[in-house]
N, C-alpha and C positions, 0 to 999 in steps of 0.2 A: 864261401862266396867265390864265384868265378869272376875273374877279371875279363873285361871286354878286350878284344884284341885291339892293338894300337891302330890297325887299319881303319876301324870304324870311327875312332876318334879323329884320325886324319881326314877321313871322308866328311865327317860332320864339320870340321874346321874349314875345309875347302868349300863345302856347300854354304856355310854361313858367310864366308868371304865373297862368294859369288852372288849371294842374295844382296849383300851390302853394296857390291859394285853395281848390280842391276838397279838398285834403288837410286844410287847416285847418278847413273846414266839416265834414268827416268826423269829425275829432277832437272838435270842439265838439258834434256830434250824438251821438257816443258818450258824451261826458261828461254831456250832458243826459239821455240815455236811462238811463244808470247811476244818476244822481241820482233820476230818477223811479222807477226800480225799487226803489232803496233806500228811498225814501219810502213806496212801496206796501207793501213788506215790513214796515216799521215800523208802519204802520197796521193790518196784519193781526195784529199782536201774536203773531208766531210765536216758538217756543222753539227754541233751538239743541239739537242732538242730545246734546251732553255734559251740558247742564243737565237734559234729560229723563232721561238715564240715571242721573244723580245722584239725582233725585227718585224714580225707580223703585227704586233701591237703598235709599234711606231708607224707602220704603213697605214693601219686603220685610223689612227689619230690624225695622220697627215691628210688622209682622204676626207675625214670629217671636217677638218679645218678648210680644205679646199672647197668642199660643198657649201660651207657657211660663207666663205669669201665670195663664191659665185652668186649666192643668194643676195648678199649685200651689194655686189656690183649691179645686179639686175635691178634691185630697188633704187639704187642711186641713178642708174640710167633712166629709169622711168621718171623719177623726180626731176632730173635734168631736162628731159624732153618736155615735161609739163612747164618748167620754168622758161625754157626757150620759146615755147609756144606763147606763153604769156607775154614775154618781152616782144615777140614778133607782133602781137596784137597791139601792144602799147606803142610800138614804133611805127605802126602802119600809118599811111597818110590820113586815114580816117580815124585819127586818135581820139576824136570826140565820141566815138562809139562806146557803148557800154561793154565792159569786160565781163564775160560770163563767169559765174561763180565757180563752176567746176574746174576752171583752170587755176 
């Protein structure tokens, strides 16, 4: 058997060390890039989708409540106008007149 020259063993050791160093640099570069991206995203003040959907649902519920309240107010205003008309007829100087049924 012939022995390999020591030069090739040394070269293989240097190559293995360089590959390990490159892998470490790659991992460090990825970590730095990830940290920079996270920092940029934080500075952009972005909102996560689930938070946006929750706010949209709250806004839709508030709008539905507002529309229901507006309908109730309209109904109450109509009833108040009818009652005021009825009181005005009853307080009229001609109070002996018959009050119409539709009031």
